[in-house]
C-alpha positions in Angstrom: 26.0 137.1 116.2 28.5 137.6 113.3 30.7 134.8 112.5 34.1 134.7 113.9 32.9 136.3 116.8 31.7 133.4 119.0 33.2 130.4 120.1 34.4 127.8 117.7 33.5 124.6 117.5 37.4 123.2 118.2 37.4 125.8 121.5 34.5 124.3 123.0 35.2 120.6 121.7 38.9 121.7 123.4 37.4 122.7 126.7 35.4 119.2 126.6 38.4 117.2 126.5 40.3 119.3 129.1 37.3 118.6 131.5 37.3 114.9 130.5 41.0 114.6 131.3 40.8 116.3 134.6 38.0 113.8 135.5 40.1 111.0 135.0 43.3 112.2 136.5 41.1 112.5 139.2 39.6 109.2 139.5 42.9 107.7 138.9 45.3 106.9 136.0 44.5 106.3 133.0 43.9 102.6 130.9 46.2 102.6 127.9 43.2 102.5 125.6 42.1 105.7 126.7 45.3 107.2 126.5 45.6 106.1 123.2 42.2 107.2 122.6 43.2 110.5 123.4 46.7 111.1 121.4 44.1 110.2 118.3 42.5 113.0 119.4 44.8 115.4 119.6 46.5 114.6 116.4 43.3 114.7 115.2 43.3 118.3 116.2 46.7 118.9 115.4 46.1 118.4 111.8 43.3 120.4 111.4 44.6 123.3 113.2 47.8 122.7 110.1 44.7 122.7 107.6 43.1 125.8 109.0 46.8 127.8 109.4 47.3 126.2 106.0 44.0 128.8 104.3 43.9 131.5 106.8 45.5 135.3 105.9 44.0 136.9 109.1 47.2 137.5 111.8 44.7 137.4 114.6 43.1 134.4 113.6 46.7 132.8 112.4 48.1 133.7 116.3 44.9 132.2 117.9 45.3 129.0 115.5 49.6 128.7 116.8 48.8 129.4 120.3 46.3 126.4 120.2 48.8 124.3 118.1 51.3 124.9 120.8 48.8 124.1 124.1 48.0 121.0 122.1 51.7 120.1 121.4 52.5 120.5 125.1 49.7 118.0 125.9 50.3 115.7 123.3 54.1 115.5 125.1 52.6 115.2 127.9 51.1 111.7 127.0 
Protein backbone atom coordinates (compact mmCIF):
# COMPACT_ATOMS: atom_id res chain seq x y z
CA UNK A 1 0.00 0.00 0.00
CA UNK A 2 1.35 3.44 -0.86
CA UNK A 3 2.43 5.61 2.00
CA UNK A 4 -0.21 8.10 3.06
CA UNK A 5 -3.20 6.03 1.99
CA UNK A 6 -3.47 3.79 5.01
CA UNK A 7 -4.72 4.61 8.45
CA UNK A 8 -2.19 6.50 10.50
CA UNK A 9 -1.00 5.45 13.91
CA UNK A 10 -2.70 8.53 15.38
CA UNK A 11 -6.05 7.43 13.95
CA UNK A 12 -5.71 3.95 15.41
CA UNK A 13 -4.59 5.31 18.77
CA UNK A 14 -7.48 7.76 18.86
CA UNK A 15 -9.98 4.99 18.12
CA UNK A 16 -8.58 2.83 20.91
CA UNK A 17 -8.69 5.77 23.30
CA UNK A 18 -12.28 6.57 22.37
CA UNK A 19 -13.34 2.96 22.91
CA UNK A 20 -11.60 3.01 26.30
CA UNK A 21 -13.49 6.20 27.23
CA UNK A 22 -16.82 4.69 26.22
CA UNK A 23 -16.19 1.56 28.29
CA UNK A 24 -15.24 3.68 31.28
CA UNK A 25 -18.34 5.85 31.01
CA UNK A 26 -20.59 2.79 30.79
CA UNK A 27 -18.94 1.18 33.79
CA UNK A 28 -19.33 4.32 35.88
CA UNK A 29 -17.42 7.50 36.63
CA UNK A 30 -13.70 7.79 36.19
CA UNK A 31 -11.34 8.24 39.04
CA UNK A 32 -9.25 11.39 39.22
CA UNK A 33 -6.14 9.43 38.31
CA UNK A 34 -7.56 7.97 35.12
CA UNK A 35 -9.02 11.35 34.14
CA UNK A 36 -5.62 12.98 34.57
CA UNK A 37 -3.99 10.20 32.55
CA UNK A 38 -6.48 10.78 29.76
CA UNK A 39 -5.92 14.55 29.92
CA UNK A 40 -2.16 14.02 29.66
CA UNK A 41 -2.63 11.75 26.64
CA UNK A 42 -4.83 14.30 24.90
CA UNK A 43 -2.24 17.02 25.49
CA UNK A 44 0.50 14.82 24.06
CA UNK A 45 -1.65 14.12 21.00
CA UNK A 46 -2.23 17.84 20.56
CA UNK A 47 1.50 18.51 20.76
CA UNK A 48 2.15 15.86 18.11
CA UNK A 49 -0.49 17.34 15.80
CA UNK A 50 0.90 20.85 16.29
CA UNK A 51 4.35 19.54 15.38
CA UNK A 52 3.01 17.90 12.22
CA UNK A 53 1.06 21.03 11.27
CA UNK A 54 4.32 22.96 11.39
CA UNK A 55 5.94 20.56 8.95
CA UNK A 56 3.23 19.71 6.42
CA UNK A 57 2.62 21.62 3.20
CA UNK A 58 -0.08 19.31 1.83
CA UNK A 59 -3.45 21.07 2.02
CA UNK A 60 -5.50 17.89 2.49
CA UNK A 61 -3.18 16.62 5.24
CA UNK A 62 -3.29 20.02 6.94
CA UNK A 63 -7.12 19.99 6.90
CA UNK A 64 -7.17 16.50 8.41
CA UNK A 65 -4.74 17.54 11.14
CA UNK A 66 -6.75 20.66 11.92
CA UNK A 67 -9.94 18.59 12.18
CA UNK A 68 -8.21 16.14 14.52
CA UNK A 69 -6.86 19.04 16.57
CA UNK A 70 -10.36 20.54 16.91
CA UNK A 71 -11.77 17.20 18.05
CA UNK A 72 -9.02 16.74 20.64
CA UNK A 73 -9.57 20.25 22.00
CA UNK A 74 -13.30 19.54 22.36
CA UNK A 75 -12.59 16.27 24.17
CA UNK A 76 -10.16 18.06 26.46
CA UNK A 77 -12.81 20.67 27.33
CA UNK A 78 -15.32 17.92 28.20
CA UNK A 79 -12.94 16.55 30.82
